[in-house]
ZAFIKOL-724302 format. One line per field, with one value per residue (C-alpha): z, x negated, y negated; chain; residue in three letters. Coordinates in steps of 0.5 Angstrom, whole numbers. Layout:
N
w	[Z	...]
u	[X	...]
v	[Y	...]
cadena	[A	...]
residuo	[ALA	...]
% end
This chain:
158
w	[-38	-34	-38	-33	-25	-22	-15	-11	-5	-4	0	1	6	10	9	11	18	19	18	22	28	28	28	32	39	40	43	37	33	37	38	30	29	34	30	24	28	30	23	20	25	24	16	17	22	17	11	8	5	-3	-8	-6	-6	-12	-12	-12	-6	-2	-5	-3	4	5	3	6	12	14	13	11	11	5	9	6	11	17	17	23	26	26	22	27	33	30	29	34	34	36	35	29	25	25	27	24	22	16	11	13	9	3	3	4	-2	-7	-8	-13	-10	-12	-13	-7	-6	-4	-10	-14	-12	-13	-20	-18	-22	-19	-19	-17	-11	-12	-6	-1	3	10	13	12	8	12	9	13	20	23	27	34	34	38	32	27	30	30	23	21	25	21	15	16	19	12	7	10	8	13	11	11	17	16]
u	[4	-2	-8	-13	-14	-20	-22	-27	-28	-34	-32	-39	-39	-33	-36	-43	-40	-36	-42	-46	-41	-40	-32	-31	-33	-35	-28	-25	-28	-27	-19	-19	-23	-18	-12	-15	-17	-10	-7	-11	-9	-2	-3	-7	-1	4	1	1	-6	-6	-7	-2	-6	-6	-1	-7	-10	-3	-3	-10	-9	-3	-6	-13	-11	-4	-3	4	4	1	-2	-9	-15	-11	-13	-17	-16	-23	-23	-17	-21	-28	-25	-28	-27	-33	-35	-39	-34	-31	-35	-32	-35	-39	-35	-29	-33	-34	-26	-25	-29	-29	-35	-38	-37	-42	-39	-40	-40	-33	-31	-34	-30	-24	-26	-26	-31	-36	-31	-31	-26	-22	-22	-16	-17	-14	-17	-12	-14	-12	-5	-4	-5	-3	-8	-7	-5	-12	-16	-12	-13	-21	-21	-16	-21	-27	-24	-22	-29	-32	-27	-25	-18	-12	-9	-1	2	4]
v	[-75	-75	-74	-75	-75	-78	-75	-80	-75	-71	-65	-63	-68	-65	-58	-60	-63	-57	-53	-57	-56	-64	-62	-56	-53	-46	-45	-48	-43	-37	-39	-39	-33	-30	-32	-29	-22	-22	-23	-18	-13	-14	-13	-7	-4	-6	-4	-11	-10	-9	-6	0	7	11	16	21	18	19	27	28	25	29	35	35	31	31	24	22	14	10	4	3	2	6	13	13	6	5	-1	-4	-2	-5	-12	-17	-25	-29	-36	-35	-31	-24	-17	-11	-4	-5	-1	-7	-12	-7	-6	-14	-15	-9	-4	1	8	13	20	24	32	31	27	32	38	34	32	24	20	15	8	1	1	-6	-11	-10	-16	-16	-22	-27	-34	-40	-41	-35	-38	-44	-47	-51	-58	-60	-56	-59	-66	-65	-63	-69	-74	-71	-72	-79	-81	-78	-80	-87	-85	-83	-77	-76	-73	-65]
cadena	[A	A	A	A	A	A	A	A	A	A	A	A	A	A	A	A	A	A	A	A	A	A	A	A	A	A	A	A	A	A	A	A	A	A	A	A	A	A	A	A	A	A	A	A	A	A	A	A	A	A	A	A	A	A	A	A	A	A	A	A	A	A	A	A	A	A	A	A	A	A	A	A	A	A	A	A	A	A	A	A	A	A	A	A	A	A	A	A	A	A	A	A	A	A	A	A	A	A	A	A	A	A	A	A	A	A	A	A	A	A	A	A	A	A	A	A	A	A	A	A	A	A	A	A	A	A	A	A	A	A	A	A	A	A	A	A	A	A	A	A	A	A	A	A	A	A	A	A	A	A	A	A	A	A	A	A	A	A]
residuo	[MET	ILE	ARG	ARG	VAL	GLU	ILE	ASN	PHE	ASN	PHE	ASN	LYS	LEU	ALA	GLU	ALA	LEU	ALA	ASN	ASP	GLN	ALA	LEU	THR	ALA	ASP	ASP	LYS	LEU	ALA	ILE	ASN	LYS	ARG	LEU	VAL	ALA	ASN	ALA	ARG	GLN	ARG	LEU	THR	LYS	GLY	ALA	VAL	GLY	PRO	ALA	LEU	GLU	GLU	SER	THR	VAL	ARG	ILE	ARG	LYS	ARG	LEU	LYS	GLY	ILE	ASN	HIS	THR	ARG	PRO	LEU	SER	VAL	THR	GLY	ASN	LEU	TYR	ASP	SER	LEU	GLU	ALA	THR	PRO	SER	GLY	ILE	LYS	MET	ALA	ASP	TYR	GLY	TRP	LYS	HIS	GLN	ASN	GLY	TYR	TYR	GLN	GLU	GLN	THR	SER	PHE	MET	GLU	LYS	LEU	ASN	ILE	PRO	ALA	GLN	PHE	ILE	ARG	ALA	ARG	PRO	PHE	ILE	PRO	THR	THR	GLU	ASP	ILE	ILE	LEU	PRO	ASP	SER	ILE	MET	ALA	LYS	LEU	ILE	ARG	THR	PHE	GLU	ASN	ILE	SER	LYS	VAL	LYS	PRO	ARG	LYS	ARG]
% end
């Protein structure tokens, strides 16, 4: 039985190298962010964004707006259209970050008319994490080279 595992690698050096642009060019970062945006748009289109809508939300959407689908974050298409990849990150409508991370919604007059109290809105992460995308071999090679330079250890081939 394993009782203790020691790690002799400091990931701070790797994070610092990546943050200081020592590994990736602006074109590399743009390519990564374009893949993230494409994946986010695909998730929004398919409705592959959890948690699922509450039944009360589905009823309100149908009754007040005539919307018959149950895909979260896709009523107007504004969030989808606002997604833009840049070398420094992803730009989007301000409310997109609220939904990505979760937020507290104060009661509005609309909510008051429907007897909906102020509440915490759970996160609906639509921007994929790294396990959702496959990076091009050229970018992976740069990341592996950076890792090798910092750690003096050769990582296993993927």
